[in-house]
Backbone as numpy.savetxt, mean C-alpha at the origin, in Angstrom:
# Nx Ny Nz CAx CAy CAz Cx Cy Cz
9.63 -11.87 11.03 10.07 -10.98 12.06 9.33 -9.59 11.90
8.85 -9.21 10.68 7.99 -8.05 10.58 6.89 -8.09 11.31
6.25 -9.31 11.17 4.95 -9.59 11.95 5.05 -9.33 13.34
6.18 -10.14 13.92 6.42 -9.90 15.37 6.73 -8.44 15.85
7.52 -7.84 15.02 7.71 -6.44 15.26 6.56 -5.60 15.36
5.69 -5.72 14.22 4.56 -4.96 14.37 3.61 -5.36 15.51
3.65 -6.68 15.89 2.84 -7.05 17.12 3.23 -6.34 18.44
4.57 -6.22 18.49 5.15 -5.76 19.84 4.96 -4.34 19.78
5.18 -3.75 18.76 4.90 -2.15 18.71 3.57 -1.82 18.92
2.58 -2.72 18.42 1.11 -2.38 18.72 0.86 -2.77 20.14
1.37 -3.81 20.77 1.27 -4.10 21.96 1.65 -3.17 22.99
2.55 -2.30 22.66 3.23 -1.40 23.47 2.41 -0.23 23.51
1.46 -0.07 22.77 0.51 1.12 22.84 1.23 2.51 22.47
0.98 3.46 23.27 1.73 4.80 23.08 3.00 4.83 23.75
3.60 3.97 24.16 4.80 3.94 25.03 5.87 4.60 24.17
6.19 4.21 23.10 7.14 4.79 22.09 6.86 6.37 21.88
5.51 6.66 21.69 5.37 8.06 21.46 5.65 9.02 22.67
5.33 8.37 23.94 5.76 9.10 25.22 7.32 8.96 25.26
7.87 8.05 24.86 9.43 8.15 25.11 10.05 9.13 24.00
9.66 9.05 22.83 10.03 10.01 21.94 9.87 11.48 22.48
8.73 11.84 22.93 8.45 13.16 23.42 9.41 13.48 24.54
9.63 12.47 25.42 10.59 12.72 26.59 12.05 12.79 25.92
12.46 12.01 24.88 13.85 12.33 24.40 14.09 13.51 23.71
13.01 14.34 23.39 13.26 15.54 22.73 13.85 16.52 23.64
13.75 16.35 24.72 14.37 17.32 25.91 13.24 18.03 26.64
13.52 18.95 27.52 12.65 19.51 28.25 11.97 20.83 27.69
12.53 21.11 26.63 11.98 22.22 25.86 10.45 22.07 25.38
9.68 22.88 25.78 8.18 22.83 25.52 7.86 22.93 23.87
8.74 23.83 23.36 8.71 24.02 21.88 8.96 22.67 21.10
10.11 22.10 21.52 10.62 20.66 20.96 9.51 19.56 21.13
8.85 19.61 22.31 7.91 18.81 22.64 6.67 18.77 21.73
6.35 20.14 21.47 5.15 20.28 20.81 5.35 20.00 19.22
6.69 20.18 18.74 7.02 19.77 17.32 6.96 18.30 17.25
7.58 17.71 18.14 7.50 16.26 18.27 6.12 15.60 18.12
5.24 16.14 19.06 3.75 15.65 18.98 3.22 15.93 17.69
3.33 17.10 17.16 2.77 17.62 15.70 3.27 16.49 14.70
4.54 16.18 14.82 5.27 15.20 13.79 4.49 13.87 13.91
4.31 13.49 15.35 3.75 12.19 15.50 2.24 12.08 14.98
1.56 13.15 15.29 0.08 13.27 14.98 0.12 13.22 13.33
0.89 14.05 12.56 0.91 14.05 11.19 1.04 12.63 10.51
2.01 11.98 11.38 2.48 10.61 10.63 1.17 9.75 10.93
0.61 9.83 12.12 -0.63 8.94 12.32 -1.68 9.34 11.33
-2.02 10.72 11.11 -3.05 11.08 10.03 -2.80 10.59 8.64
-1.36 10.76 8.41 -1.03 10.31 6.85 -1.13 8.75 6.73
-0.65 8.06 7.78 -0.78 6.59 7.62 -2.27 6.10 7.60
-2.99 6.90 8.46 -4.53 6.45 8.37 -5.11 6.73 6.99
-4.71 8.05 6.47 -5.38 8.13 5.29 -4.87 7.25 4.35
-3.54 6.94 4.17 -3.08 5.91 3.32 -3.80 4.48 3.45
-4.06 4.02 4.74 -4.72 2.79 4.88 -6.11 2.80 4.38
-6.82 3.93 4.63 -8.24 4.11 4.14 -8.23 3.88 2.51
-7.29 4.75 1.96 -7.19 4.66 0.43 -6.86 3.32 -0.08
-5.89 2.68 0.53 -5.65 1.23 0.35 -7.01 0.32 0.34
-7.66 0.53 1.33 -8.97 -0.12 1.55 -9.86 0.14 0.44
-10.13 1.38 0.12 -10.96 1.78 -1.03 -10.59 1.18 -2.25
-9.30 1.26 -2.64 -8.77 0.85 -3.91 -8.88 -0.57 -4.11
-8.83 -1.32 -3.03 -8.88 -2.84 -2.95 -10.30 -3.22 -3.05
-11.22 -2.46 -2.48 -12.67 -2.79 -2.62 -13.07 -2.47 -4.05
-12.52 -1.43 -4.60 -12.92 -1.23 -6.04 -12.29 -2.23 -7.03
-11.11 -2.65 -6.65 -10.61 -3.83 -7.49 -11.29 -5.07 -7.41
-11.78 -5.41 -6.12 -12.57 -6.64 -5.76 -13.96 -6.29 -6.57
-14.66 -5.34 -6.53 -15.77 -5.24 -7.18 -15.75 -5.31 -8.69
-14.68 -4.79 -9.43 -14.55 -4.82 -10.75 -14.22 -6.30 -11.31
-13.35 -6.84 -10.33 -12.98 -8.26 -10.63 -14.21 -9.19 -10.50
-15.11 -8.91 -9.62 -16.31 -9.57 -9.49 -17.22 -9.55 -10.71
-17.35 -8.30 -11.09 -18.16 -7.99 -12.31 -17.60 -8.78 -13.53
-16.27 -8.55 -13.64 -15.66 -9.25 -14.96 -15.66 -10.67 -14.93
-15.57 -11.24 -13.67 -15.59 -12.73 -13.61 -16.76 -13.38 -13.67
-17.74 -12.60 -13.23 -19.14 -12.95 -13.45 -19.45 -12.91 -15.02
-19.20 -11.80 -15.67 -19.45 -11.65 -16.96 -18.89 -12.81 -17.78
-17.56 -13.25 -17.48 -16.96 -14.41 -18.27 -17.52 -15.56 -17.93
-18.11 -15.74 -16.64 -18.71 -17.02 -16.24 -17.85 -17.80 -15.40
-16.87 -17.21 -14.75 -15.94 -18.06 -13.86 -16.78 -18.53 -12.65
-16.58 -19.67 -12.20 -17.27 -20.14 -11.03 -16.55 -19.49 -9.86
-17.27 -19.38 -8.82 -16.84 -18.66 -7.46 -16.32 -17.37 -7.63
-16.89 -16.48 -8.44 -16.55 -15.31 -9.03 -16.23 -14.33 -7.72
-17.14 -14.43 -6.67 -17.02 -13.56 -5.56 -15.83 -14.07 -4.66
-15.58 -15.23 -4.55 -14.23 -15.57 -3.85 -13.02 -15.12 -4.50
-13.05 -15.37 -5.85 -11.75 -14.97 -6.59 -11.54 -13.40 -6.54
-12.88 -12.72 -6.40 -12.78 -11.27 -6.28 -12.22 -10.63 -4.99
-12.62 -11.44 -4.00 -12.21 -11.15 -2.66 -10.64 -11.37 -2.57
-10.31 -12.56 -3.16 -8.75 -12.84 -3.10 -8.04 -11.80 -3.88
-8.54 -11.43 -5.03 -7.90 -10.50 -5.76 -7.65 -9.04 -4.99
-8.83 -8.56 -4.37 -8.69 -7.52 -3.39 -7.66 -7.59 -2.32
-7.69 -8.77 -1.68 -6.73 -8.96 -0.61 -5.24 -9.06 -1.16
-5.08 -9.72 -2.22 -3.70 -9.90 -2.72 -3.17 -8.64 -3.31
-4.02 -7.73 -3.65 -3.71 -6.45 -4.38 -2.78 -5.63 -3.35
-2.92 -6.00 -2.01 -2.22 -5.10 -1.07 -0.74 -5.26 -1.23
-0.31 -6.47 -1.82 1.10 -6.74 -2.04 1.43 -6.14 -3.46
2.01 -5.13 -3.65 2.40 -4.54 -5.03 3.10 -5.52 -5.90
2.59 -5.46 -7.17 3.17 -6.16 -8.24 2.97 -7.57 -8.00
3.42 -8.25 -7.01 3.49 -9.68 -6.79 1.95 -10.27 -6.50
1.24 -9.58 -5.92 -0.12 -9.95 -5.48 -1.06 -10.18 -6.76
-1.03 -9.06 -7.74 -1.79 -9.21 -8.98 -1.33 -10.22 -9.79
0.11 -10.47 -9.86 0.48 -11.64 -10.69 -0.04 -12.94 -10.28
0.03 -13.18 -8.79 -0.33 -14.23 -8.30 -1.75 -14.67 -8.38
-2.61 -13.58 -8.35 -4.12 -13.67 -8.58 -4.25 -14.01 -10.08
-3.71 -13.44 -11.13 -3.80 -13.75 -12.40 -3.42 -15.15 -12.64
-2.26 -15.67 -12.05 -2.05 -17.04 -12.21 -3.03 -18.15 -11.63
-3.47 -17.68 -10.41 -4.41 -18.63 -9.83 -5.82 -18.57 -10.63
-6.37 -17.37 -10.85 -7.55 -17.29 -11.77 -7.50 -18.07 -13.15
-6.30 -17.89 -13.60 -5.93 -18.65 -14.87 -6.23 -19.95 -14.85
-5.59 -20.54 -13.72 -5.57 -22.15 -13.66 -6.90 -22.38 -13.19
-7.76 -21.57 -12.47 -9.02 -22.03 -12.08 -9.96 -22.01 -13.54
-9.75 -20.96 -14.35 -10.47 -20.93 -15.66 -10.14 -22.03 -16.41
-8.94 -22.53 -16.56 -8.42 -23.65 -17.30 -9.10 -24.82 -16.89
-9.17 -25.06 -15.48 -9.93 -26.22 -14.92 -11.31 -26.07 -15.22
-11.97 -25.07 -15.10 -13.39 -24.96 -15.43 -13.88 -24.95 -16.84
-13.08 -24.44 -17.75 -13.39 -24.24 -19.14 -12.61 -25.39 -20.06
-11.70 -25.91 -19.51 -10.60 -26.71 -20.28 -10.29 -26.10 -21.55
-10.04 -24.78 -21.52 -9.57 -24.05 -22.68 -8.34 -23.10 -22.35
-7.27 -23.23 -22.88 -6.29 -22.33 -22.66 -6.56 -20.89 -22.96
-7.34 -20.67 -23.93 -7.77 -19.29 -24.45 -8.60 -18.62 -23.34
-9.53 -19.44 -22.59 -10.25 -18.96 -21.55 -9.46 -18.54 -20.42
-8.32 -19.58 -20.21 -7.30 -19.25 -18.99 -6.71 -17.94 -19.24
-6.32 -17.72 -20.47 -5.48 -16.46 -20.83 -6.51 -15.32 -20.74
-7.71 -15.36 -21.01 -8.70 -14.27 -20.90 -8.93 -13.94 -19.42
-9.23 -14.95 -18.67 -9.40 -14.54 -17.22 -8.12 -14.03 -16.63
-6.96 -14.49 -16.76 -5.80 -13.96 -16.21 -5.42 -12.74 -16.77
-5.63 -12.40 -18.18 -5.54 -11.03 -18.73 -6.48 -10.05 -18.00
-7.65 -10.39 -17.88 -8.56 -9.46 -17.27 -8.22 -9.25 -15.88
-7.93 -10.17 -15.28 -7.39 -9.99 -13.75 -6.22 -9.00 -13.93
-5.09 -9.26 -14.61 -4.06 -8.28 -14.74 -4.30 -6.88 -15.14
-5.37 -6.84 -16.09 -5.79 -5.45 -16.63 -6.50 -4.66 -15.52
-7.27 -5.41 -14.81 -8.08 -4.71 -13.69 -7.06 -4.14 -12.65
-6.16 -5.05 -12.42 -5.25 -4.76 -11.38 -4.23 -3.54 -11.79
-3.93 -3.69 -12.99 -3.06 -2.55 -13.65 -3.78 -1.27 -13.53
-5.13 -1.41 -14.12 -5.84 -0.14 -14.17 -5.97 0.62 -12.65
-6.45 -0.17 -11.79 -6.58 0.37 -10.46 -5.41 0.75 -9.71
-4.16 -0.10 -9.81 -3.06 0.08 -9.32 -2.28 1.20 -9.93
-2.27 1.41 -11.21 -1.45 2.42 -11.85 -2.20 3.82 -11.82
-3.51 3.87 -12.06 -4.17 5.06 -12.12 -4.72 5.50 -10.81
-5.62 4.66 -10.41 -6.47 5.01 -8.95 -5.48 5.15 -8.00
-4.77 4.12 -7.51 -3.90 4.03 -6.46 -2.87 5.23 -6.49
-2.15 5.31 -7.56 -1.20 6.30 -7.74 -1.78 7.78 -7.68
-2.88 7.94 -8.21 -3.60 9.40 -8.19 -3.97 9.56 -6.71
-4.56 8.53 -6.02 -4.99 8.73 -4.77 -3.93 8.94 -3.74
-2.89 8.10 -3.82 -1.68 8.33 -3.16 -1.10 9.75 -3.21
-0.98 10.22 -4.27 -0.46 11.57 -4.45 -1.25 12.57 -3.81
-2.56 12.46 -3.97 -3.60 13.46 -3.52 -3.51 13.38 -1.88
-3.56 12.16 -1.40 -3.66 12.10 0.00 -2.34 12.54 0.67
-1.06 11.77 0.28 0.20 12.14 0.91 0.91 13.34 0.18
0.31 13.85 -0.84 1.09 15.11 -1.46 2.59 14.57 -1.75
2.72 13.39 -2.44 3.88 12.83 -2.83 4.11 12.85 -4.39
5.31 12.91 -4.65 5.80 12.77 -6.03 5.75 11.22 -6.34
4.96 10.94 -7.47 4.81 9.55 -8.05 6.22 8.78 -8.20
7.10 9.59 -8.62 8.39 8.98 -9.03 9.20 8.52 -7.62
8.93 9.33 -6.74 9.59 8.93 -5.15 8.92 8.01 -4.80
7.67 7.71 -5.03 6.92 6.57 -4.36 7.49 5.25 -5.09
7.57 5.42 -6.32 8.12 4.26 -7.21 9.57 3.78 -6.90
10.37 4.81 -6.61 11.63 4.53 -6.30 11.75 3.83 -4.90
10.90 4.44 -3.97 10.95 3.97 -2.70 10.44 2.59 -2.66
9.40 2.18 -3.39 9.12 0.78 -3.61 10.03 -0.07 -4.01
10.95 0.37 -5.13 11.99 -0.45 -5.66 13.09 -0.70 -4.49
13.41 0.31 -3.78 14.45 0.22 -2.74 13.94 -0.56 -1.60
12.81 -0.39 -1.13 12.34 -1.42 0.03 12.04 -2.84 -0.47
11.59 -2.92 -1.69 11.51 -4.41 -2.25 12.84 -5.03 -2.30
13.87 -4.15 -2.65 15.20 -4.85 -2.86 15.67 -5.10 -1.32
15.50 -4.28 -0.62 15.95 -4.58 0.84 15.25 -5.61 1.60
13.97 -5.63 1.63 13.17 -6.59 2.37 12.19 -7.58 1.76
12.36 -7.41 0.28 11.39 -8.22 -0.48 10.00 -7.87 -0.47
8.89 -8.87 -0.23 7.73 -8.67 -0.24 7.33 -7.55 0.87
7.95 -7.76 2.09 7.71 -6.94 3.17 8.00 -5.62 2.94
9.13 -5.30 2.19 9.41 -4.00 1.77 8.43 -3.35 0.91
7.84 -4.11 0.08 6.81 -3.70 -0.96 5.63 -3.22 -0.07
5.36 -3.92 0.90 4.11 -3.67 1.82 4.28 -2.39 2.46
5.61 -2.20 3.13 5.78 -1.12 3.99 6.58 0.03 3.42
6.92 -0.10 2.21 7.71 1.13 1.49 6.85 2.41 1.45
5.51 2.43 1.11 5.02 3.65 1.09 4.73 4.28 2.49
4.49 3.43 3.48 4.14 4.04 4.79 5.54 4.65 5.14
6.56 3.93 4.92 7.92 4.46 5.43 8.19 5.82 4.67
8.10 5.75 3.61 8.33 7.16 2.73 7.47 8.26 3.20
6.14 7.96 3.56 5.33 8.97 4.03 5.67 9.40 5.26
6.37 8.48 6.18 6.79 8.84 7.51 8.02 9.85 7.34
8.93 9.46 6.36 9.93 10.20 6.03 9.61 11.67 5.63
8.66 11.70 4.69 8.27 13.03 4.21 7.65 13.91 5.30
6.78 13.26 6.16 6.36 14.11 7.16 7.40 14.55 8.13
8.33 13.74 8.63 9.33 14.34 9.48 10.23 15.26 8.69
10.63 14.99 7.55 11.39 16.08 6.83 10.68 17.40 6.66
9.58 17.38 6.69 8.77 18.66 6.52 8.79 19.65 7.80
8.98 18.81 8.89 9.07 19.60 10.19 10.37 19.85 10.89
11.33 19.15 10.21 12.80 19.27 10.57 13.58 20.23 9.51
13.98 21.28 10.05 14.56 22.28 9.07 15.66 21.81 8.25
16.54 20.92 9.00 17.85 20.41 8.15 17.40 19.43 6.98
16.18 18.91 7.17 15.68 17.96 6.26 14.67 18.51 5.07
14.55 19.73 5.06 13.71 20.40 4.20 13.94 20.14 2.69
15.19 19.89 2.35 15.41 19.33 1.05 14.87 18.05 0.57
14.87 17.19 1.60 14.19 15.85 1.48 12.61 16.06 1.26
12.00 16.84 2.08 10.76 17.18 1.83 10.28 17.75 0.49
11.14 18.67 -0.03 10.98 19.19 -1.33 11.13 18.11 -2.40
12.22 17.13 -2.26 12.29 16.13 -3.35 11.13 15.27 -3.39
10.39 14.80 -2.18 9.51 14.00 -1.94 8.11 14.46 -2.45
7.98 15.79 -2.29 6.66 16.45 -2.44 6.34 16.59 -3.94
5.03 16.89 -4.05 4.42 17.14 -5.51 5.13 18.17 -6.53
């Protein structure tokens, strides 16, 4: 459902943007505020997606280096998979560790090598996810790390894996909107650094 919703929203182009501006009323000041909010949301989401791309490239590079040093076959392919699956918070790295651990067990026929490869995969994902991603998200979105984590928990509970994927963009949108709406300033303060 989320994929279809995203497809139809993207296919609609700027239809909803124009409709939202019209819904704010005839006042030019309200329309300007609405356009400012929509532009800020767009900028924040673009920065977040760029940060996600950079951290996943870093994770892929570190995984490739580590898998090459260990001697895992198809280290590049496993590194690409690790970078792509890292988009899914918590679940992606666990799946990557399990898959690379099984591949290592089949290649080396050793349980200790399987644990080493899986452990290295989890360690790299934890390092990048905990320190680099959290730091960059805080800098880009100027968000409170605890609010980001609570948001991820809530959206994961509500929508599962899709909620984990969409949780941070949703909370970024909420923060941007609450910064511009006077009645929601307390929410912006709570979510901010």
